[in-house]
KOLDOVO-943885 format. One record per residue (C-alpha): residue number from 1; residue in three letters; x, y, z. Coordinates in steps of 0.2 Angstrom, whole numbers, padded with zeros to 4 digits. Example, Ala and Ser with C-alpha at 12.3 -4.5 7.8 and 13.67 -1.06 7.14 Angstrom:
<sites>
[site 1, 'ALA', [0062, -0022, 0039]]
[site 2, 'SER', [0068, -0005, 0036]]
</sites>
This chain:
<sites>
[site 1, 'MET', [-0040, -0392, 0247]]
[site 2, 'GLN', [-0025, -0392, 0237]]
[site 3, 'SER', [-0021, -0379, 0224]]
[site 4, 'ILE', [-0031, -0382, 0208]]
[site 5, 'PRO', [-0022, -0378, 0191]]
[site 6, 'ARG', [-0032, -0366, 0180]]
[site 7, 'ALA', [-0036, -0372, 0163]]
[site 8, 'LEU', [-0032, -0355, 0156]]
[site 9, 'SER', [-0014, -0355, 0160]]
[site 10, 'ALA', [-0007, -0361, 0143]]
[site 11, 'GLU', [-0018, -0349, 0133]]
[site 12, 'PHE', [-0014, -0335, 0144]]
[site 13, 'LYS', [0005, -0337, 0142]]
[site 14, 'ARG', [0003, -0339, 0123]]
[site 15, 'LYS', [-0007, -0323, 0122]]
[site 16, 'LEU', [0005, -0313, 0133]]
[site 17, 'ARG', [0016, -0303, 0120]]
[site 18, 'PRO', [0027, -0288, 0120]]
[site 19, 'ASN', [0019, -0271, 0117]]
[site 20, 'LYS', [0001, -0279, 0118]]
[site 21, 'VAL', [-0011, -0278, 0132]]
[site 22, 'LEU', [-0018, -0295, 0138]]
[site 23, 'MET', [-0035, -0292, 0146]]
[site 24, 'LEU', [-0040, -0305, 0158]]
[site 25, 'LEU', [-0059, -0303, 0161]]
[site 26, 'GLY', [-0072, -0313, 0172]]
[site 27, 'PRO', [-0084, -0312, 0187]]
[site 28, 'ARG', [-0078, -0305, 0203]]
[site 29, 'ARG', [-0070, -0317, 0215]]
[site 30, 'SER', [-0067, -0330, 0201]]
[site 31, 'GLY', [-0049, -0330, 0204]]
[site 32, 'LYS', [-0041, -0318, 0192]]
[site 33, 'THR', [-0030, -0309, 0205]]
[site 34, 'ALA', [-0024, -0326, 0212]]
[site 35, 'PHE', [-0021, -0332, 0195]]
[site 36, 'VAL', [-0010, -0317, 0190]]
[site 37, 'ARG', [-0001, -0318, 0207]]
[site 38, 'GLU', [0003, -0336, 0204]]
[site 39, 'PHE', [0009, -0332, 0186]]
[site 40, 'ILE', [0020, -0317, 0191]]
[site 41, 'LYS', [0030, -0329, 0203]]
[site 42, 'SER', [0039, -0334, 0187]]
[site 43, 'LEU', [0044, -0316, 0183]]
[site 44, 'ASP', [0058, -0306, 0190]]
[site 45, 'PRO', [0050, -0295, 0203]]
[site 46, 'ALA', [0063, -0281, 0200]]
[site 47, 'GLN', [0056, -0280, 0182]]
[site 48, 'THR', [0038, -0281, 0186]]
[site 49, 'LEU', [0027, -0266, 0191]]
[site 50, 'ILE', [0010, -0271, 0199]]
[site 51, 'LEU', [-0004, -0258, 0202]]
[site 52, 'ASN', [-0022, -0260, 0208]]
[site 53, 'GLY', [-0035, -0249, 0200]]
[site 54, 'GLU', [-0045, -0248, 0216]]
[site 55, 'ASP', [-0030, -0240, 0225]]
[site 56, 'MET', [-0031, -0221, 0222]]
[site 57, 'LEU', [-0012, -0219, 0224]]
[site 58, 'ASP', [-0009, -0233, 0211]]
[site 59, 'ALA', [-0021, -0225, 0199]]
[site 60, 'ALA', [-0014, -0208, 0202]]
[site 61, 'LEU', [0003, -0214, 0195]]
[site 62, 'LEU', [-0005, -0216, 0178]]
[site 63, 'GLN', [-0015, -0200, 0177]]
[site 64, 'GLU', [-0001, -0190, 0169]]
[site 65, 'ARG', [-0003, -0196, 0151]]
[site 66, 'SER', [0014, -0193, 0145]]
[site 67, 'VAL', [0028, -0203, 0137]]
[site 68, 'ALA', [0040, -0195, 0150]]
[site 69, 'ASN', [0029, -0201, 0165]]
[site 70, 'TYR', [0027, -0219, 0159]]
[site 71, 'SER', [0046, -0220, 0154]]
[site 72, 'ARG', [0050, -0215, 0172]]
[site 73, 'LEU', [0037, -0226, 0180]]
[site 74, 'LEU', [0042, -0242, 0169]]
[site 75, 'ALA', [0061, -0239, 0169]]
[site 76, 'GLY', [0069, -0256, 0170]]
[site 77, 'LYS', [0052, -0265, 0169]]
[site 78, 'ASN', [0046, -0278, 0156]]
[site 79, 'HIS', [0029, -0282, 0164]]
[site 80, 'LEU', [0015, -0271, 0170]]
[site 81, 'VAL', [0001, -0279, 0179]]
[site 82, 'LEU', [-0015, -0268, 0182]]
[site 83, 'ASP', [-0028, -0277, 0193]]
[site 84, 'GLU', [-0046, -0271, 0192]]
[site 85, 'ALA', [-0041, -0259, 0178]]
[site 86, 'GLN', [-0058, -0254, 0174]]
[site 87, 'HIS', [-0058, -0242, 0189]]
[site 88, 'ILE', [-0044, -0231, 0181]]
[site 89, 'PRO', [-0051, -0217, 0170]]
[site 90, 'ASP', [-0046, -0216, 0152]]
[site 91, 'ILE', [-0037, -0233, 0154]]
[site 92, 'GLY', [-0038, -0237, 0136]]
[site 93, 'LEU', [-0029, -0221, 0131]]
[site 94, 'ILE', [-0016, -0224, 0145]]
[site 95, 'LEU', [-0013, -0242, 0139]]
[site 96, 'LYS', [-0012, -0237, 0121]]
[site 97, 'LEU', [0002, -0224, 0125]]
[site 98, 'ILE', [0012, -0236, 0136]]
[site 99, 'VAL', [0012, -0251, 0123]]
[site 100, 'ASP', [0016, -0239, 0109]]
[site 101, 'THR', [0030, -0230, 0117]]
[site 102, 'ILE', [0038, -0242, 0130]]
[site 103, 'ASP', [0048, -0255, 0120]]
[site 104, 'GLY', [0046, -0273, 0125]]
[site 105, 'ILE', [0033, -0270, 0139]]
[site 106, 'HIS', [0021, -0284, 0142]]
[site 107, 'VAL', [0004, -0277, 0150]]
[site 108, 'ILE', [-0008, -0288, 0159]]
[site 109, 'ALA', [-0025, -0279, 0164]]
[site 110, 'THR', [-0038, -0288, 0174]]
[site 111, 'GLY', [-0056, -0283, 0175]]
[site 112, 'SER', [-0073, -0289, 0182]]
[site 113, 'SER', [-0084, -0277, 0171]]
[site 114, 'SER', [-0082, -0281, 0153]]
[site 115, 'PHE', [-0093, -0266, 0148]]
[site 116, 'ASP', [-0081, -0254, 0157]]
[site 117, 'MET', [-0066, -0262, 0150]]
[site 118, 'HIS', [-0072, -0264, 0132]]
[site 119, 'GLN', [-0080, -0246, 0132]]
[site 120, 'GLN', [-0063, -0239, 0138]]
[site 121, 'VAL', [-0051, -0249, 0129]]
[site 122, 'GLY', [-0060, -0255, 0113]]
[site 123, 'GLU', [-0056, -0242, 0101]]
[site 124, 'PRO', [-0039, -0236, 0108]]
[site 125, 'LEU', [-0032, -0253, 0108]]
[site 126, 'VAL', [-0038, -0260, 0091]]
[site 127, 'GLY', [-0024, -0272, 0086]]
[site 128, 'ARG', [-0015, -0269, 0102]]
[site 129, 'LYS', [-0024, -0282, 0114]]
[site 130, 'ASN', [-0029, -0300, 0117]]
[site 131, 'THR', [-0043, -0305, 0128]]
[site 132, 'VAL', [-0045, -0321, 0139]]
[site 133, 'PHE', [-0059, -0325, 0151]]
[site 134, 'LEU', [-0057, -0333, 0168]]
[site 135, 'TYR', [-0073, -0341, 0176]]
[site 136, 'PRO', [-0077, -0349, 0192]]
[site 137, 'LEU', [-0069, -0366, 0194]]
[site 138, 'ALA', [-0074, -0378, 0180]]
[site 139, 'GLN', [-0077, -0397, 0182]]
[site 140, 'MET', [-0062, -0399, 0169]]
[site 141, 'GLU', [-0051, -0391, 0182]]
[site 142, 'PHE', [-0058, -0400, 0197]]
[site 143, 'ALA', [-0054, -0416, 0187]]
[site 144, 'GLN', [-0036, -0413, 0189]]
[site 145, 'VAL', [-0036, -0415, 0207]]
[site 146, 'GLU', [-0049, -0427, 0211]]
[site 147, 'ASP', [-0054, -0445, 0206]]
[site 148, 'PHE', [-0070, -0451, 0198]]
[site 149, 'LYS', [-0078, -0456, 0215]]
[site 150, 'THR', [-0075, -0439, 0222]]
[site 151, 'THR', [-0082, -0430, 0207]]
[site 152, 'LEU', [-0098, -0440, 0209]]
[site 153, 'GLU', [-0099, -0436, 0227]]
[site 154, 'LYS', [-0097, -0418, 0224]]
[site 155, 'ARG', [-0110, -0417, 0210]]
[site 156, 'GLU', [-0124, -0412, 0221]]
[site 157, 'GLU', [-0114, -0399, 0230]]
[site 158, 'ARG', [-0108, -0391, 0213]]
[site 159, 'LEU', [-0126, -0390, 0207]]
[site 160, 'ILE', [-0131, -0380, 0222]]
[site 161, 'PHE', [-0116, -0370, 0226]]
[site 162, 'GLY', [-0107, -0368, 0210]]
[site 163, 'GLY', [-0088, -0366, 0207]]
[site 164, 'TYR', [-0081, -0350, 0216]]
[site 165, 'PRO', [-0063, -0355, 0221]]
[site 166, 'GLU', [-0066, -0348, 0239]]
[site 167, 'LEU', [-0079, -0361, 0242]]
[site 168, 'THR', [-0066, -0375, 0243]]
[site 169, 'LYS', [-0060, -0368, 0259]]
[site 170, 'TYR', [-0077, -0370, 0267]]
[site 171, 'PRO', [-0082, -0388, 0272]]
[site 172, 'ASP', [-0098, -0382, 0281]]
[site 173, 'TRP', [-0114, -0380, 0271]]
[site 174, 'LYS', [-0119, -0364, 0280]]
[site 175, 'ASP', [-0102, -0356, 0277]]
[site 176, 'LYS', [-0104, -0359, 0259]]
[site 177, 'GLU', [-0122, -0351, 0259]]
[site 178, 'ASP', [-0115, -0336, 0269]]
[site 179, 'TYR', [-0101, -0334, 0256]]
[site 180, 'LEU', [-0112, -0334, 0241]]
[site 181, 'TYR', [-0124, -0321, 0249]]
[site 182, 'GLN', [-0109, -0310, 0252]]
[site 183, 'ILE', [-0103, -0313, 0234]]
[site 184, 'MET', [-0120, -0308, 0227]]
[site 185, 'ASN', [-0123, -0292, 0238]]
[site 186, 'ASP', [-0105, -0286, 0240]]
[site 187, 'TYR', [-0097, -0290, 0223]]
[site 188, 'LEU', [-0108, -0295, 0209]]
[site 189, 'LEU', [-0121, -0281, 0210]]
[site 190, 'LYS', [-0108, -0268, 0215]]
[site 191, 'ASP', [-0101, -0266, 0198]]
[site 192, 'ILE', [-0118, -0263, 0189]]
[site 193, 'LEU', [-0125, -0251, 0203]]
[site 194, 'MET', [-0110, -0240, 0200]]
[site 195, 'VAL', [-0115, -0237, 0182]]
[site 196, 'ASP', [-0124, -0220, 0179]]
[site 197, 'GLY', [-0143, -0223, 0176]]
[site 198, 'VAL', [-0144, -0238, 0187]]
[site 199, 'LYS', [-0152, -0231, 0203]]
[site 200, 'ASN', [-0165, -0244, 0208]]
[site 201, 'SER', [-0156, -0259, 0216]]
[site 202, 'ASP', [-0173, -0267, 0221]]
[site 203, 'LYS', [-0179, -0268, 0202]]
[site 204, 'LEU', [-0162, -0275, 0197]]
[site 205, 'TYR', [-0163, -0289, 0211]]
[site 206, 'SER', [-0181, -0292, 0206]]
[site 207, 'LEU', [-0176, -0294, 0188]]
[site 208, 'LEU', [-0163, -0306, 0192]]
[site 209, 'ARG', [-0175, -0316, 0203]]
[site 210, 'LEU', [-0187, -0318, 0188]]
[site 211, 'ILE', [-0173, -0323, 0177]]
[site 212, 'ALA', [-0168, -0336, 0190]]
[site 213, 'PHE', [-0185, -0344, 0190]]
[site 214, 'GLN', [-0185, -0345, 0171]]
[site 215, 'VAL', [-0168, -0353, 0167]]
[site 216, 'GLY', [-0170, -0364, 0152]]
[site 217, 'LYS', [-0186, -0355, 0146]]
[site 218, 'GLU', [-0189, -0342, 0133]]
[site 219, 'VAL', [-0189, -0324, 0141]]
[site 220, 'SER', [-0201, -0311, 0136]]
[site 221, 'LEU', [-0195, -0293, 0138]]
[site 222, 'GLU', [-0213, -0287, 0137]]
[site 223, 'GLU', [-0218, -0299, 0151]]
[site 224, 'LEU', [-0204, -0295, 0162]]
[site 225, 'GLY', [-0207, -0276, 0160]]
[site 226, 'LYS', [-0225, -0278, 0165]]
[site 227, 'GLN', [-0221, -0288, 0181]]
[site 228, 'LEU', [-0208, -0275, 0186]]
[site 229, 'SER', [-0217, -0259, 0180]]
[site 230, 'MET', [-0202, -0255, 0168]]
[site 231, 'SER', [-0201, -0252, 0150]]
[site 232, 'LYS', [-0195, -0265, 0138]]
[site 233, 'ASN', [-0180, -0255, 0134]]
[site 234, 'THR', [-0175, -0253, 0152]]
[site 235, 'VAL', [-0177, -0272, 0155]]
[site 236, 'GLU', [-0166, -0275, 0139]]
[site 237, 'ARG', [-0153, -0263, 0145]]
[site 238, 'TYR', [-0152, -0271, 0163]]
[site 239, 'LEU', [-0151, -0288, 0155]]
[site 240, 'ASP', [-0137, -0282, 0144]]
[site 241, 'LEU', [-0128, -0274, 0159]]
[site 242, 'LEU', [-0130, -0290, 0169]]
[site 243, 'SER', [-0122, -0300, 0156]]
[site 244, 'LYS', [-0107, -0288, 0154]]
[site 245, 'VAL', [-0103, -0290, 0173]]
[site 246, 'PHE', [-0104, -0309, 0171]]
[site 247, 'VAL', [-0119, -0313, 0181]]
[site 248, 'ILE', [-0130, -0320, 0167]]
[site 249, 'PHE', [-0128, -0324, 0148]]
[site 250, 'ARG', [-0139, -0326, 0134]]
[site 251, 'ILE', [-0142, -0339, 0120]]
[site 252, 'GLY', [-0154, -0336, 0105]]
[site 253, 'GLY', [-0165, -0347, 0095]]
[site 254, 'PHE', [-0157, -0357, 0080]]
[site 255, 'SER', [-0165, -0356, 0063]]
[site 256, 'ARG', [-0160, -0359, 0045]]
[site 257, 'ASN', [-0177, -0351, 0040]]
[site 258, 'LEU', [-0188, -0366, 0043]]
[site 259, 'ARG', [-0205, -0357, 0045]]
[site 260, 'LYS', [-0210, -0365, 0061]]
[site 261, 'GLU', [-0194, -0361, 0070]]
[site 262, 'ILE', [-0194, -0348, 0084]]
[site 263, 'VAL', [-0179, -0336, 0082]]
[site 264, 'LYS', [-0183, -0320, 0091]]
[site 265, 'SER', [-0184, -0327, 0109]]
[site 266, 'SER', [-0169, -0328, 0121]]
[site 267, 'ARG', [-0165, -0340, 0135]]
[site 268, 'TRP', [-0154, -0334, 0150]]
[site 269, 'TYR', [-0142, -0343, 0161]]
[site 270, 'PHE', [-0131, -0339, 0176]]
[site 271, 'TYR', [-0113, -0339, 0175]]
[site 272, 'ASP', [-0113, -0349, 0192]]
[site 273, 'ASN', [-0126, -0360, 0200]]
[site 274, 'GLY', [-0122, -0354, 0217]]
[site 275, 'VAL', [-0127, -0336, 0212]]
[site 276, 'LYS', [-0143, -0342, 0205]]
[site 277, 'ASN', [-0147, -0351, 0221]]
[site 278, 'ALA', [-0142, -0336, 0231]]
[site 279, 'ILE', [-0154, -0325, 0221]]
[site 280, 'ILE', [-0169, -0336, 0225]]
[site 281, 'GLN', [-0162, -0339, 0242]]
[site 282, 'ASN', [-0163, -0358, 0240]]
[site 283, 'PHE', [-0149, -0369, 0245]]
[site 284, 'ASN', [-0159, -0385, 0249]]
[site 285, 'ARG', [-0153, -0402, 0244]]
[site 286, 'LEU', [-0159, -0409, 0228]]
[site 287, 'ASP', [-0171, -0421, 0235]]
[site 288, 'LEU', [-0181, -0406, 0243]]
[site 289, 'ARG', [-0181, -0396, 0227]]
[site 290, 'ALA', [-0193, -0395, 0212]]
[site 291, 'ASP', [-0181, -0386, 0201]]
[site 292, 'VAL', [-0168, -0400, 0199]]
[site 293, 'GLY', [-0170, -0400, 0180]]
[site 294, 'GLU', [-0167, -0381, 0179]]
[site 295, 'LEU', [-0151, -0383, 0190]]
[site 296, 'TRP', [-0145, -0397, 0179]]
[site 297, 'GLU', [-0148, -0387, 0163]]
[site 298, 'ASN', [-0139, -0371, 0170]]
[site 299, 'TYR', [-0124, -0381, 0176]]
[site 300, 'LEU', [-0122, -0390, 0160]]
[site 301, 'ALA', [-0124, -0374, 0150]]
[site 302, 'ILE', [-0110, -0364, 0160]]
[site 303, 'GLU', [-0099, -0379, 0161]]
[site 304, 'ARG', [-0100, -0382, 0142]]
[site 305, 'ARG', [-0096, -0363, 0140]]
[site 306, 'LYS', [-0081, -0364, 0151]]
[site 307, 'TYR', [-0075, -0380, 0141]]
[site 308, 'GLN', [-0077, -0371, 0124]]
[site 309, 'SER', [-0068, -0355, 0131]]
[site 310, 'TYR', [-0053, -0365, 0138]]
[site 311, 'ASN', [-0051, -0376, 0123]]
[site 312, 'GLN', [-0053, -0361, 0110]]
[site 313, 'ILE', [-0068, -0370, 0102]]
[site 314, 'ARG', [-0076, -0356, 0092]]
[site 315, 'CYS', [-0094, -0360, 0090]]
[site 316, 'THR', [-0111, -0352, 0092]]
[site 317, 'ASN', [-0123, -0359, 0105]]
[site 318, 'TYR', [-0142, -0359, 0103]]
[site 319, 'PHE', [-0158, -0367, 0109]]
[site 320, 'TRP', [-0170, -0373, 0096]]
[site 321, 'ARG', [-0189, -0374, 0097]]
[site 322, 'THR', [-0204, -0374, 0085]]
[site 323, 'TYR', [-0221, -0366, 0087]]
[site 324, 'ASP', [-0228, -0383, 0089]]
[site 325, 'GLN', [-0217, -0386, 0105]]
[site 326, 'GLN', [-0204, -0397, 0098]]
[site 327, 'GLU', [-0187, -0391, 0106]]
[site 328, 'ILE', [-0169, -0395, 0109]]
[site 329, 'ASP', [-0160, -0387, 0124]]
[site 330, 'TRP', [-0143, -0384, 0116]]
[site 331, 'VAL', [-0137, -0382, 0098]]
[site 332, 'GLU', [-0119, -0379, 0093]]
[site 333, 'GLU', [-0115, -0372, 0076]]
[site 334, 'GLU', [-0096, -0374, 0072]]
[site 335, 'GLY', [-0092, -0370, 0054]]
[site 336, 'ASP', [-0103, -0382, 0044]]
[site 337, 'GLN', [-0105, -0394, 0059]]
[site 338, 'LEU', [-0121, -0394, 0068]]
[site 339, 'ARG', [-0123, -0403, 0085]]
[site 340, 'ALA', [-0139, -0404, 0095]]
[site 341, 'PHE', [-0140, -0409, 0114]]
[site 342, 'GLU', [-0154, -0412, 0125]]
[site 343, 'PHE', [-0152, -0411, 0144]]
[site 344, 'LYS', [-0160, -0423, 0157]]
[site 345, 'TYR', [-0154, -0426, 0174]]
[site 346, 'GLN', [-0159, -0444, 0174]]
[site 347, 'LEU', [-0159, -0455, 0158]]
[site 348, 'SER', [-0177, -0462, 0156]]
[site 349, 'LYS', [-0178, -0467, 0138]]
[site 350, 'ALA', [-0167, -0469, 0123]]
[site 351, 'PRO', [-0163, -0452, 0115]]
[site 352, 'LYS', [-0172, -0448, 0099]]
[site 353, 'ALA', [-0171, -0431, 0090]]
[site 354, 'PRO', [-0187, -0422, 0087]]
[site 355, 'ALA', [-0195, -0426, 0070]]
[site 356, 'ALA', [-0195, -0408, 0064]]
[site 357, 'TRP', [-0176, -0406, 0068]]
[site 358, 'ALA', [-0172, -0423, 0061]]
[site 359, 'LYS', [-0181, -0419, 0044]]
[site 360, 'ALA', [-0174, -0401, 0043]]
[site 361, 'TYR', [-0156, -0405, 0048]]
[site 362, 'PRO', [-0152, -0424, 0044]]
[site 363, 'ASN', [-0133, -0422, 0045]]
[site 364, 'ALA', [-0134, -0414, 0062]]
[site 365, 'SER', [-0128, -0425, 0077]]
[site 366, 'TYR', [-0140, -0428, 0092]]
[site 367, 'GLU', [-0136, -0433, 0110]]
[site 368, 'LEU', [-0144, -0434, 0127]]
[site 369, 'ILE', [-0133, -0427, 0141]]
[site 370, 'HIS', [-0138, -0435, 0157]]
[site 371, 'SER', [-0130, -0439, 0174]]
[site 372, 'GLY', [-0122, -0454, 0167]]
[site 373, 'ASN', [-0112, -0447, 0153]]
[site 374, 'TYR', [-0111, -0428, 0157]]
[site 375, 'LEU', [-0092, -0428, 0162]]
[site 376, 'ASP', [-0087, -0433, 0144]]
[site 377, 'TRP', [-0096, -0417, 0138]]
[site 378, 'ILE', [-0089, -0405, 0150]]
[site 379, 'GLU', [-0072, -0412, 0153]]
[site 380, 'GLY', [-0068, -0417, 0135]]
[site 381, 'HIS', [-0062, -0435, 0137]]
</sites>
């Protein structure tokens, strides 16, 4: 398949500034290294230093934390690229010293573990960094290289296999399955199992399976804990870590203090449908599945999140439900604007907002997102 331009490009270039660190975060294998390699083709190689945090020799070059060392290392350079920077000890303090003392240096740091990167660089780099996110391929990116007919033909495949860039190289269904199992076992869980205190990979996997079977439903930490023989606090910690290595993400319940609204629950979604299906070991076609609605909801949730991120739409996402079971799948709050969306794979009847929602929020918009109109919502036409 032809190269697919990434939607992040313009924002990435805009946020790359002298004496600032540009942090590029996202799931492993989402294309961060390939993206940066493509970008640095536009730079003078003689003025660019590229280091890999997973390479011990590269990491060792940065360990002497002194102005003299970094001045020698970066003599004649105006760009420093650190791939997988979270593996370098004290990376925040190192980058602080570099951007504070090497005049005109542009620093790009990529990472697949946002908790490592943010813990290490958060405080040292206050006011010295910008952050951008790169996700697996979005439909808005596929749309640049395919026509409408191809998009519709690929819809089932994307609901099942997701959007990891490498999958475009595998035309065979079985090869795609094998790649996603490899992603799950060798990459996605690797980061979190390296964290101190996470010893039980079986419990972690079991937790992910339970979440995968509850996409679009409220998740009870107490119930998860009972099923896994874990404390509520441990479940909460594992979920937090899984979100920080870009496996799952959370949305909370929306309320403006209507008594019947549920606000303390959470819903969890996967950053990629292919990973969800690898977790539950189900790559069957849609006509053989009972969870098409859940696949559709997860797909729309992450595609909308990608769209928001790449278009710098700053809004907060929620679900909405009342104790008498009136609910809305997706609510966006942007300033004083309130937008509500219901997800249905097939359009069965004219959309109508729940009565309690319409009464409580009469100025909010309401729309049903289905297989006939979803592209406008995730591509932004």
